[in-house]
Each structure stands twice: as structure tokens, then as C-alpha cells.
PDBQT receptor file of N, H, CA, C and O in Angstrom, charges set to zero:
ATOM      1  N   MET A   1       0.810  -1.190  -0.001  1.00  0.00    +0.000 N 
ATOM      2  CA  MET A   1      -0.002   0.003   0.003  1.00  0.00    +0.000 C 
ATOM      3  C   MET A   1       0.858   1.262   0.000  1.00  0.00    +0.000 C 
ATOM      4  O   MET A   1       0.481   2.253  -0.626  1.00  0.00    +0.000 OA
ATOM      5  N   ALA A   2       1.989   1.253   0.673  1.00  0.00    +0.000 N 
ATOM      6  H   ALA A   2       2.295   0.448   1.181  1.00  0.00    +0.000 HD
ATOM      7  CA  ALA A   2       2.862   2.422   0.753  1.00  0.00    +0.000 C 
ATOM      8  C   ALA A   2       3.469   2.746  -0.605  1.00  0.00    +0.000 C 
ATOM      9  O   ALA A   2       3.662   3.912  -0.949  1.00  0.00    +0.000 OA
ATOM     10  N   LEU A   3       3.768   1.707  -1.367  1.00  0.00    +0.000 N 
ATOM     11  H   LEU A   3       3.611   0.760  -1.088  1.00  0.00    +0.000 HD
ATOM     12  CA  LEU A   3       4.341   1.936  -2.695  1.00  0.00    +0.000 C 
ATOM     13  C   LEU A   3       3.335   2.621  -3.616  1.00  0.00    +0.000 C 
ATOM     14  O   LEU A   3       3.709   3.498  -4.394  1.00  0.00    +0.000 OA
ATOM     15  N   ASP A   4       2.075   2.236  -3.538  1.00  0.00    +0.000 N 
ATOM     16  H   ASP A   4       1.771   1.523  -2.906  1.00  0.00    +0.000 HD
ATOM     17  CA  ASP A   4       1.048   2.875  -4.351  1.00  0.00    +0.000 C 
ATOM     18  C   ASP A   4       0.915   4.352  -4.007  1.00  0.00    +0.000 C 
ATOM     19  O   ASP A   4       0.789   5.190  -4.900  1.00  0.00    +0.000 OA
ATOM     20  N   THR A   5       0.941   4.672  -2.735  1.00  0.00    +0.000 N 
ATOM     21  H   THR A   5       1.043   3.991  -2.009  1.00  0.00    +0.000 HD
ATOM     22  CA  THR A   5       0.857   6.063  -2.289  1.00  0.00    +0.000 C 
ATOM     23  C   THR A   5       2.065   6.856  -2.771  1.00  0.00    +0.000 C 
ATOM     24  O   THR A   5       1.930   7.994  -3.218  1.00  0.00    +0.000 OA
ATOM     25  N   LEU A   6       3.230   6.257  -2.678  1.00  0.00    +0.000 N 
ATOM     26  H   LEU A   6       3.339   5.332  -2.315  1.00  0.00    +0.000 HD
ATOM     27  CA  LEU A   6       4.450   6.915  -3.122  1.00  0.00    +0.000 C 
ATOM     28  C   LEU A   6       4.397   7.203  -4.624  1.00  0.00    +0.000 C 
ATOM     29  O   LEU A   6       4.755   8.298  -5.057  1.00  0.00    +0.000 OA
ATOM     30  N   LEU A   7       3.963   6.246  -5.402  1.00  0.00    +0.000 N 
ATOM     31  H   LEU A   7       3.672   5.356  -5.050  1.00  0.00    +0.000 HD
ATOM     32  CA  LEU A   7       3.885   6.430  -6.842  1.00  0.00    +0.000 C 
ATOM     33  C   LEU A   7       2.834   7.473  -7.218  1.00  0.00    +0.000 C 
ATOM     34  O   LEU A   7       3.037   8.234  -8.165  1.00  0.00    +0.000 OA
ATOM     35  N   ASP A   8       1.724   7.520  -6.498  1.00  0.00    +0.000 N 
ATOM     36  H   ASP A   8       1.560   6.902  -5.729  1.00  0.00    +0.000 HD
ATOM     37  CA  ASP A   8       0.708   8.545  -6.760  1.00  0.00    +0.000 C 
ATOM     38  C   ASP A   8       1.256   9.932  -6.467  1.00  0.00    +0.000 C 
ATOM     39  O   ASP A   8       1.032  10.863  -7.241  1.00  0.00    +0.000 OA
ATOM     40  N   ARG A   9       1.962  10.080  -5.372  1.00  0.00    +0.000 N 
ATOM     41  H   ARG A   9       2.144   9.324  -4.743  1.00  0.00    +0.000 HD
ATOM     42  CA  ARG A   9       2.544  11.385  -5.024  1.00  0.00    +0.000 C 
ATOM     43  C   ARG A   9       3.619  11.782  -6.025  1.00  0.00    +0.000 C 
ATOM     44  O   ARG A   9       3.700  12.944  -6.422  1.00  0.00    +0.000 OA
ATOM     45  N   ALA A  10       4.438  10.832  -6.434  1.00  0.00    +0.000 N 
ATOM     46  H   ALA A  10       4.372   9.888  -6.112  1.00  0.00    +0.000 HD
ATOM     47  CA  ALA A  10       5.487  11.118  -7.402  1.00  0.00    +0.000 C 
ATOM     48  C   ALA A  10       4.877  11.548  -8.738  1.00  0.00    +0.000 C 
ATOM     49  O   ALA A  10       5.401  12.437  -9.408  1.00  0.00    +0.000 OA
ATOM     50  N   SER A  11       3.788  10.925  -9.111  1.00  0.00    +0.000 N 
ATOM     51  H   SER A  11       3.362  10.202  -8.566  1.00  0.00    +0.000 HD
ATOM     52  CA  SER A  11       3.111  11.303 -10.348  1.00  0.00    +0.000 C 
ATOM     53  C   SER A  11       2.568  12.725 -10.250  1.00  0.00    +0.000 C 
ATOM     54  O   SER A  11       2.667  13.498 -11.203  1.00  0.00    +0.000 OA
ATOM     55  N   SER A  12       2.007  13.060  -9.125  1.00  0.00    +0.000 N 
ATOM     56  H   SER A  12       1.927  12.432  -8.351  1.00  0.00    +0.000 HD
ATOM     57  CA  SER A  12       1.487  14.411  -8.925  1.00  0.00    +0.000 C 
ATOM     58  C   SER A  12       2.608  15.451  -8.951  1.00  0.00    +0.000 C 
ATOM     59  O   SER A  12       2.458  16.519  -9.543  1.00  0.00    +0.000 OA
ATOM     60  N   VAL A  13       3.705  15.137  -8.318  1.00  0.00    +0.000 N 
ATOM     61  H   VAL A  13       3.827  14.269  -7.837  1.00  0.00    +0.000 HD
ATOM     62  CA  VAL A  13       4.836  16.061  -8.289  1.00  0.00    +0.000 C 
ATOM     63  C   VAL A  13       5.395  16.254  -9.702  1.00  0.00    +0.000 C 
ATOM     64  O   VAL A  13       5.713  17.376 -10.095  1.00  0.00    +0.000 OA
ATOM     65  N   MET A  14       5.513  15.176 -10.457  1.00  0.00    +0.000 N 
ATOM     66  H   MET A  14       5.255  14.264 -10.137  1.00  0.00    +0.000 HD
ATOM     67  CA  MET A  14       6.028  15.294 -11.819  1.00  0.00    +0.000 C 
ATOM     68  C   MET A  14       5.074  16.085 -12.710  1.00  0.00    +0.000 C 
ATOM     69  O   MET A  14       5.528  16.804 -13.600  1.00  0.00    +0.000 OA
ATOM     70  N   THR A  15       3.784  15.972 -12.497  1.00  0.00    +0.000 N 
ATOM     71  H   THR A  15       3.415  15.388 -11.774  1.00  0.00    +0.000 HD
ATOM     72  CA  THR A  15       2.815  16.758 -13.253  1.00  0.00    +0.000 C 
ATOM     73  C   THR A  15       3.006  18.247 -12.969  1.00  0.00    +0.000 C 
ATOM     74  O   THR A  15       2.987  19.061 -13.892  1.00  0.00    +0.000 OA
ATOM     75  N   VAL A  16       3.186  18.601 -11.719  1.00  0.00    +0.000 N 
ATOM     76  H   VAL A  16       3.201  17.940 -10.968  1.00  0.00    +0.000 HD
ATOM     77  CA  VAL A  16       3.390  20.001 -11.342  1.00  0.00    +0.000 C 
ATOM     78  C   VAL A  16       4.703  20.522 -11.921  1.00  0.00    +0.000 C 
ATOM     79  O   VAL A  16       4.747  21.628 -12.461  1.00  0.00    +0.000 OA
ATOM     80  N   ILE A  17       5.766  19.740 -11.813  1.00  0.00    +0.000 N 
ATOM     81  H   ILE A  17       5.731  18.842 -11.374  1.00  0.00    +0.000 HD
ATOM     82  CA  ILE A  17       7.054  20.146 -12.365  1.00  0.00    +0.000 C 
ATOM     83  C   ILE A  17       6.972  20.324 -13.876  1.00  0.00    +0.000 C 
ATOM     84  O   ILE A  17       7.540  21.273 -14.416  1.00  0.00    +0.000 OA
ATOM     85  N   SER A  18       6.280  19.435 -14.557  1.00  0.00    +0.000 N 
ATOM     86  H   SER A  18       5.818  18.664 -14.118  1.00  0.00    +0.000 HD
ATOM     87  CA  SER A  18       6.126  19.550 -16.006  1.00  0.00    +0.000 C 
ATOM     88  C   SER A  18       5.352  20.797 -16.382  1.00  0.00    +0.000 C 
ATOM     89  O   SER A  18       5.705  21.475 -17.347  1.00  0.00    +0.000 OA
ATOM     90  N   PHE A  19       4.296  21.112 -15.635  1.00  0.00    +0.000 N 
ATOM     91  H   PHE A  19       4.009  20.561 -14.852  1.00  0.00    +0.000 HD
ATOM     92  CA  PHE A  19       3.524  22.308 -15.922  1.00  0.00    +0.000 C 
ATOM     93  C   PHE A  19       4.353  23.574 -15.693  1.00  0.00    +0.000 C 
ATOM     94  O   PHE A  19       4.287  24.511 -16.488  1.00  0.00    +0.000 OA
ATOM     95  N   ILE A  20       5.122  23.601 -14.622  1.00  0.00    +0.000 N 
ATOM     96  H   ILE A  20       5.175  22.839 -13.976  1.00  0.00    +0.000 HD
ATOM     97  CA  ILE A  20       5.976  24.769 -14.356  1.00  0.00    +0.000 C 
ATOM     98  C   ILE A  20       7.032  24.928 -15.450  1.00  0.00    +0.000 C 
ATOM     99  O   ILE A  20       7.333  26.046 -15.866  1.00  0.00    +0.000 OA
ATOM    100  N   THR A  21       7.591  23.816 -15.912  1.00  0.00    +0.000 N 
ATOM    101  H   THR A  21       7.346  22.907 -15.574  1.00  0.00    +0.000 HD
ATOM    102  CA  THR A  21       8.563  23.867 -17.007  1.00  0.00    +0.000 C 
ATOM    103  C   THR A  21       7.906  24.396 -18.277  1.00  0.00    +0.000 C 
ATOM    104  O   THR A  21       8.482  25.240 -18.964  1.00  0.00    +0.000 OA
ATOM    105  N   PHE A  22       6.725  23.916 -18.593  1.00  0.00    +0.000 N 
ATOM    106  H   PHE A  22       6.257  23.230 -18.036  1.00  0.00    +0.000 HD
ATOM    107  CA  PHE A  22       6.002  24.374 -19.777  1.00  0.00    +0.000 C 
ATOM    108  C   PHE A  22       5.695  25.865 -19.687  1.00  0.00    +0.000 C 
ATOM    109  O   PHE A  22       5.871  26.597 -20.661  1.00  0.00    +0.000 OA
ATOM    110  N   ALA A  23       5.236  26.315 -18.521  1.00  0.00    +0.000 N 
ATOM    111  H   ALA A  23       5.093  25.720 -17.730  1.00  0.00    +0.000 HD
ATOM    112  CA  ALA A  23       4.943  27.742 -18.335  1.00  0.00    +0.000 C 
ATOM    113  C   ALA A  23       6.216  28.572 -18.464  1.00  0.00    +0.000 C 
ATOM    114  O   ALA A  23       6.183  29.671 -19.018  1.00  0.00    +0.000 OA
ATOM    115  N   GLY A  24       7.328  28.063 -17.963  1.00  0.00    +0.000 N 
ATOM    116  H   GLY A  24       7.355  27.171 -17.513  1.00  0.00    +0.000 HD
ATOM    117  CA  GLY A  24       8.602  28.772 -18.097  1.00  0.00    +0.000 C 
ATOM    118  C   GLY A  24       9.050  28.897 -19.540  1.00  0.00    +0.000 C 
ATOM    119  O   GLY A  24       9.565  29.942 -19.941  1.00  0.00    +0.000 OA
ATOM    120  N   ILE A  25       8.864  27.855 -20.320  1.00  0.00    +0.000 N 
ATOM    121  H   ILE A  25       8.446  27.006 -19.994  1.00  0.00    +0.000 HD
ATOM    122  CA  ILE A  25       9.220  27.913 -21.740  1.00  0.00    +0.000 C 
ATOM    123  C   ILE A  25       8.337  28.919 -22.466  1.00  0.00    +0.000 C 
ATOM    124  O   ILE A  25       8.819  29.683 -23.302  1.00  0.00    +0.000 OA
ATOM    125  N   LEU A  26       7.054  28.920 -22.152  1.00  0.00    +0.000 N 
ATOM    126  H   LEU A  26       6.662  28.299 -21.474  1.00  0.00    +0.000 HD
ATOM    127  CA  LEU A  26       6.163  29.913 -22.758  1.00  0.00    +0.000 C 
ATOM    128  C   LEU A  26       6.580  31.327 -22.388  1.00  0.00    +0.000 C 
ATOM    129  O   LEU A  26       6.626  32.203 -23.251  1.00  0.00    +0.000 OA
ATOM    130  N   TRP A  27       6.884  31.559 -21.121  1.00  0.00    +0.000 N 
ATOM    131  H   TRP A  27       6.847  30.847 -20.420  1.00  0.00    +0.000 HD
ATOM    132  CA  TRP A  27       7.308  32.882 -20.683  1.00  0.00    +0.000 C 
ATOM    133  C   TRP A  27       8.583  33.299 -21.398  1.00  0.00    +0.000 C 
ATOM    134  O   TRP A  27       8.692  34.436 -21.858  1.00  0.00    +0.000 OA
ATOM    135  N   TRP A  28       9.545  32.395 -21.496  1.00  0.00    +0.000 N 
ATOM    136  H   TRP A  28       9.457  31.472 -21.123  1.00  0.00    +0.000 HD
ATOM    137  CA  TRP A  28      10.825  32.708 -22.127  1.00  0.00    +0.000 C 
ATOM    138  C   TRP A  28      10.658  33.048 -23.602  1.00  0.00    +0.000 C 
ATOM    139  O   TRP A  28      11.322  33.951 -24.111  1.00  0.00    +0.000 OA
ATOM    140  N   SER A  29       9.775  32.330 -24.289  1.00  0.00    +0.000 N 
ATOM    141  H   SER A  29       9.235  31.597 -23.876  1.00  0.00    +0.000 HD
ATOM    142  CA  SER A  29       9.643  32.542 -25.729  1.00  0.00    +0.000 C 
ATOM    143  C   SER A  29       8.680  33.648 -26.107  1.00  0.00    +0.000 C 
ATOM    144  O   SER A  29       8.876  34.290 -27.138  1.00  0.00    +0.000 OA
ATOM    145  N   LEU A  30       7.650  33.897 -25.320  1.00  0.00    +0.000 N 
ATOM    146  H   LEU A  30       7.491  33.375 -24.482  1.00  0.00    +0.000 HD
ATOM    147  CA  LEU A  30       6.636  34.868 -25.711  1.00  0.00    +0.000 C 
ATOM    148  C   LEU A  30       6.733  36.194 -24.963  1.00  0.00    +0.000 C 
ATOM    149  O   LEU A  30       6.502  37.248 -25.555  1.00  0.00    +0.000 OA
ATOM    150  N   VAL A  31       7.061  36.164 -23.706  1.00  0.00    +0.000 N 
ATOM    151  H   VAL A  31       7.248  35.307 -23.225  1.00  0.00    +0.000 HD
ATOM    152  CA  VAL A  31       7.017  37.364 -22.895  1.00  0.00    +0.000 C 
ATOM    153  C   VAL A  31       8.377  38.051 -22.825  1.00  0.00    +0.000 C 
ATOM    154  O   VAL A  31       8.461  39.217 -22.439  1.00  0.00    +0.000 OA
ATOM    155  N   HIS A  32       9.396  37.371 -23.180  1.00  0.00    +0.000 N 
ATOM    156  H   HIS A  32       9.327  36.424 -23.493  1.00  0.00    +0.000 HD
ATOM    157  CA  HIS A  32      10.735  37.884 -22.995  1.00  0.00    +0.000 C 
ATOM    158  C   HIS A  32      11.074  39.023 -23.973  1.00  0.00    +0.000 C 
ATOM    159  O   HIS A  32      12.141  39.622 -23.849  1.00  0.00    +0.000 OA
ATOM    160  N   HIS A  33      10.226  39.327 -24.908  1.00  0.00    +0.000 N 
ATOM    161  H   HIS A  33       9.358  38.840 -25.009  1.00  0.00    +0.000 HD
ATOM    162  CA  HIS A  33      10.351  40.450 -25.845  1.00  0.00    +0.000 C 
ATOM    163  C   HIS A  33      11.728  40.527 -26.518  1.00  0.00    +0.000 C 
ATOM    164  O   HIS A  33      12.515  41.436 -26.254  1.00  0.00    +0.000 OA
ATOM    165  N   LYS A  34      11.987  39.593 -27.353  1.00  0.00    +0.000 N 
ATOM    166  H   LYS A  34      11.348  38.854 -27.568  1.00  0.00    +0.000 HD
ATOM    167  CA  LYS A  34      13.212  39.613 -28.129  1.00  0.00    +0.000 C 
ATOM    168  C   LYS A  34      12.876  39.579 -29.622  1.00  0.00    +0.000 C 
ATOM    169  O   LYS A  34      13.374  38.735 -30.367  1.00  0.00    +0.000 OA
ATOM    170  N   GLU A  35      12.028  40.508 -30.037  1.00  0.00    +0.000 N 
ATOM    171  H   GLU A  35      11.624  41.193 -29.432  1.00  0.00    +0.000 HD
ATOM    172  CA  GLU A  35      11.611  40.529 -31.440  1.00  0.00    +0.000 C 
ATOM    173  C   GLU A  35      12.809  40.696 -32.384  1.00  0.00    +0.000 C 
ATOM    174  O   GLU A  35      12.845  40.090 -33.455  1.00  0.00    +0.000 OA
ATOM    175  N   ALA A  36      13.779  41.513 -31.988  1.00  0.00    +0.000 N 
ATOM    176  H   ALA A  36      13.749  42.005 -31.118  1.00  0.00    +0.000 HD
ATOM    177  CA  ALA A  36      14.942  41.730 -32.844  1.00  0.00    +0.000 C 
ATOM    178  C   ALA A  36      15.708  40.435 -33.058  1.00  0.00    +0.000 C 
ATOM    179  O   ALA A  36      16.140  40.142 -34.174  1.00  0.00    +0.000 OA
ATOM    180  N   ASP A  37      15.880  39.653 -31.987  1.00  0.00    +0.000 N 
ATOM    181  H   ASP A  37      15.529  39.890 -31.081  1.00  0.00    +0.000 HD
ATOM    182  CA  ASP A  37      16.584  38.375 -32.129  1.00  0.00    +0.000 C 
ATOM    183  C   ASP A  37      15.797  37.406 -33.011  1.00  0.00    +0.000 C 
ATOM    184  O   ASP A  37      16.378  36.700 -33.836  1.00  0.00    +0.000 OA
ATOM    185  N   PHE A  38      14.463  37.373 -32.834  1.00  0.00    +0.000 N 
ATOM    186  H   PHE A  38      13.991  37.947 -32.164  1.00  0.00    +0.000 HD
ATOM    187  CA  PHE A  38      13.647  36.491 -33.649  1.00  0.00    +0.000 C 
ATOM    188  C   PHE A  38      13.673  36.910 -35.115  1.00  0.00    +0.000 C 
ATOM    189  O   PHE A  38      13.720  36.056 -36.000  1.00  0.00    +0.000 OA
ATOM    190  N   ALA A  39      13.643  38.217 -35.381  1.00  0.00    +0.000 N 
ATOM    191  H   ALA A  39      13.605  38.911 -34.662  1.00  0.00    +0.000 HD
ATOM    192  CA  ALA A  39      13.696  38.699 -36.762  1.00  0.00    +0.000 C 
ATOM    193  C   ALA A  39      15.040  38.354 -37.395  1.00  0.00    +0.000 C 
ATOM    194  O   ALA A  39      15.098  37.950 -38.556  1.00  0.00    +0.000 OA
ATOM    195  N   LYS A  40      16.106  38.512 -36.642  1.00  0.00    +0.000 N 
ATOM    196  H   LYS A  40      16.059  38.840 -35.698  1.00  0.00    +0.000 HD
ATOM    197  CA  LYS A  40      17.436  38.176 -37.149  1.00  0.00    +0.000 C 
ATOM    198  C   LYS A  40      17.535  36.685 -37.464  1.00  0.00    +0.000 C 
ATOM    199  O   LYS A  40      18.075  36.306 -38.504  1.00  0.00    +0.000 OA
ATOM    200  N   ALA A  41      17.016  35.833 -36.569  1.00  0.00    +0.000 N 
ATOM    201  H   ALA A  41      16.578  36.141 -35.724  1.00  0.00    +0.000 HD
ATOM    202  CA  ALA A  41      17.046  34.390 -36.792  1.00  0.00    +0.000 C 
ATOM    203  C   ALA A  41      16.164  33.987 -37.963  1.00  0.00    +0.000 C 
ATOM    204  O   ALA A  41      16.479  33.034 -38.676  1.00  0.00    +0.000 OA
ATOM    205  N   ALA A  42      15.066  34.697 -38.169  1.00  0.00    +0.000 N 
ATOM    206  H   ALA A  42      14.810  35.471 -37.589  1.00  0.00    +0.000 HD
ATOM    207  CA  ALA A  42      14.163  34.375 -39.273  1.00  0.00    +0.000 C 
ATOM    208  C   ALA A  42      14.810  34.675 -40.619  1.00  0.00    +0.000 C 
ATOM    209  O   ALA A  42      14.460  34.049 -41.620  1.00  0.00    +0.000 OA
ATOM    210  N   ASN A  43      15.733  35.606 -40.663  1.00  0.00    +0.000 N 
ATOM    211  H   ASN A  43      16.018  36.114 -39.850  1.00  0.00    +0.000 HD
ATOM    212  CA  ASN A  43      16.377  35.977 -41.924  1.00  0.00    +0.000 C 
ATOM    213  C   ASN A  43      17.659  35.204 -42.201  1.00  0.00    +0.000 C 
ATOM    214  O   ASN A  43      18.276  35.405 -43.247  1.00  0.00    +0.000 OA
ATOM    215  N   LEU A  44      18.074  34.331 -41.298  1.00  0.00    +0.000 N 
ATOM    216  H   LEU A  44      17.572  34.169 -40.448  1.00  0.00    +0.000 HD
ATOM    217  CA  LEU A  44      19.308  33.575 -41.503  1.00  0.00    +0.000 C 
ATOM    218  C   LEU A  44      19.327  32.738 -42.786  1.00  0.00    +0.000 C 
ATOM    219  O   LEU A  44      20.350  32.732 -43.471  1.00  0.00    +0.000 OA
ATOM    220  N   PRO A  45      18.251  32.032 -43.147  1.00  0.00    +0.000 N 
ATOM    221  CA  PRO A  45      18.295  31.262 -44.399  1.00  0.00    +0.000 C 
ATOM    222  C   PRO A  45      18.497  32.140 -45.626  1.00  0.00    +0.000 C 
ATOM    223  O   PRO A  45      19.166  31.738 -46.578  1.00  0.00    +0.000 OA
ATOM    224  N   PHE A  46      17.929  33.319 -45.606  1.00  0.00    +0.000 N 
ATOM    225  H   PHE A  46      17.385  33.646 -44.833  1.00  0.00    +0.000 HD
ATOM    226  CA  PHE A  46      18.064  34.220 -46.741  1.00  0.00    +0.000 C 
ATOM    227  C   PHE A  46      19.456  34.821 -46.809  1.00  0.00    +0.000 C 
ATOM    228  O   PHE A  46      19.952  35.089 -47.903  1.00  0.00    +0.000 OA
ATOM    229  N   ASP A  47      20.099  35.040 -45.673  1.00  0.00    +0.000 N 
ATOM    230  H   ASP A  47      19.697  34.823 -44.784  1.00  0.00    +0.000 HD
ATOM    231  CA  ASP A  47      21.464  35.534 -45.661  1.00  0.00    +0.000 C 
ATOM    232  C   ASP A  47      22.415  34.526 -46.279  1.00  0.00    +0.000 C 
ATOM    233  O   ASP A  47      23.357  34.916 -46.971  1.00  0.00    +0.000 OA
ATOM    234  N   ASP A  48      22.191  33.229 -46.046  1.00  0.00    +0.000 N 
ATOM    235  H   ASP A  48      21.427  32.912 -45.484  1.00  0.00    +0.000 HD
ATOM    236  CA  ASP A  48      23.043  32.204 -46.646  1.00  0.00    +0.000 C 
ATOM    237  C   ASP A  48      22.928  32.214 -48.154  1.00  0.00    +0.000 C 
ATOM    238  O   ASP A  48      23.931  32.042 -48.848  1.00  0.00    +0.000 OA
ATOM    239  N   GLU A  49      21.726  32.413 -48.682  1.00  0.00    +0.000 N 
ATOM    240  H   GLU A  49      20.911  32.554 -48.119  1.00  0.00    +0.000 HD
ATOM    241  CA  GLU A  49      21.534  32.444 -50.128  1.00  0.00    +0.000 C 
ATOM    242  C   GLU A  49      22.240  33.648 -50.741  1.00  0.00    +0.000 C 
ATOM    243  O   GLU A  49      22.791  33.541 -51.837  1.00  0.00    +0.000 OA
ATOM    244  N   ASP A  50      22.236  34.775 -50.068  1.00  0.00    +0.000 N 
ATOM    245  H   ASP A  50      21.788  34.862 -49.178  1.00  0.00    +0.000 HD
ATOM    246  CA  ASP A  50      22.902  35.963 -50.576  1.00  0.00    +0.000 C 
ATOM    247  C   ASP A  50      24.410  35.773 -50.646  1.00  0.00    +0.000 C 
ATOM    248  O   ASP A  50      25.030  36.212 -51.614  1.00  0.00    +0.000 OA
ATOM    249  N   THR A  51      25.014  35.140 -49.662  1.00  0.00    +0.000 N 
ATOM    250  H   THR A  51      24.510  34.784 -48.875  1.00  0.00    +0.000 HD
ATOM    251  CA  THR A  51      26.458  34.934 -49.675  1.00  0.00    +0.000 C 
ATOM    252  C   THR A  51      26.850  33.918 -50.740  1.00  0.00    +0.000 C 
ATOM    253  O   THR A  51      27.914  34.046 -51.345  1.00  0.00    +0.000 OA
ATOM    254  N   GLU A  52      26.009  32.909 -50.983  1.00  0.00    +0.000 N 
ATOM    255  H   GLU A  52      25.145  32.805 -50.492  1.00  0.00    +0.000 HD
ATOM    256  CA  GLU A  52      26.291  31.929 -52.037  1.00  0.00    +0.000 C 
ATOM    257  C   GLU A  52      26.209  32.595 -53.409  1.00  0.00    +0.000 C 
ATOM    258  O   GLU A  52      27.019  32.285 -54.283  1.00  0.00    +0.000 OA
ATOM    259  N   ALA A  53      25.271  33.484 -53.616  1.00  0.00    +0.000 N 
ATOM    260  H   ALA A  53      24.614  33.736 -52.905  1.00  0.00    +0.000 HD
ATOM    261  CA  ALA A  53      25.132  34.176 -54.901  1.00  0.00    +0.000 C 
ATOM    262  C   ALA A  53      26.318  35.091 -55.152  1.00  0.00    +0.000 C 
ATOM    263  O   ALA A  53      26.742  35.238 -56.299  1.00  0.00    +0.000 OA
ATOM    264  N   GLN A  54      26.861  35.705 -54.120  1.00  0.00    +0.000 N 
ATOM    265  H   GLN A  54      26.517  35.586 -53.189  1.00  0.00    +0.000 HD
ATOM    266  CA  GLN A  54      28.004  36.605 -54.281  1.00  0.00    +0.000 C 
ATOM    267  C   GLN A  54      29.272  35.824 -54.597  1.00  0.00    +0.000 C 
ATOM    268  O   GLN A  54      30.107  36.302 -55.365  1.00  0.00    +0.000 OA
ATOM    269  N   HIS A  55      29.437  34.637 -54.025  1.00  0.00    +0.000 N 
ATOM    270  H   HIS A  55      28.759  34.249 -53.401  1.00  0.00    +0.000 HD
ATOM    271  CA  HIS A  55      30.646  33.853 -54.242  1.00  0.00    +0.000 C 
ATOM    272  C   HIS A  55      30.563  32.983 -55.499  1.00  0.00    +0.000 C 
ATOM    273  O   HIS A  55      31.579  32.492 -55.991  1.00  0.00    +0.000 OA
ATOM    274  N   GLY A  56      29.375  32.802 -55.998  1.00  0.00    +0.000 N 
ATOM    275  H   GLY A  56      28.550  33.200 -55.599  1.00  0.00    +0.000 HD
ATOM    276  CA  GLY A  56      29.201  31.879 -57.110  1.00  0.00    +0.000 C 
ATOM    277  C   GLY A  56      29.274  32.508 -58.397  1.00  0.00    +0.000 C 
ATOM    278  O   GLY A  56      29.143  31.837 -59.420  1.00  0.00    +0.000 OA
TER     279      GLY A  56
């Protein structure tokens, strides 16, 4: 019986930890306001094409 209780509590704790991790990832990606970094990263594939055209 003690093992069942332990596993139930561990499952509950892991659910809470997973939710906090998920909320942290959302906060980091959406609320952290790094539009300039996201815009720069979005243009990286196009920058590679420009350098290949100049060297080719």
C-alpha cells in the first residue's frame, strides 16, 4: 500500500514540475520580448543564399 501512495505522489509532483517547465518555456519565448533576435534568426536562411550568390 505504501508503494502505491508513493507512486501517486510522485506522479502528482512530476505533473506540477512539467507544468511549471511548460509555463517557463512559454514565458521565455513569448514574454521575454526579443523581437529583434527572432527577426534576425528568421532571416538567416536568406542571408546564406545571398552569400552563395556573391561567391558563385
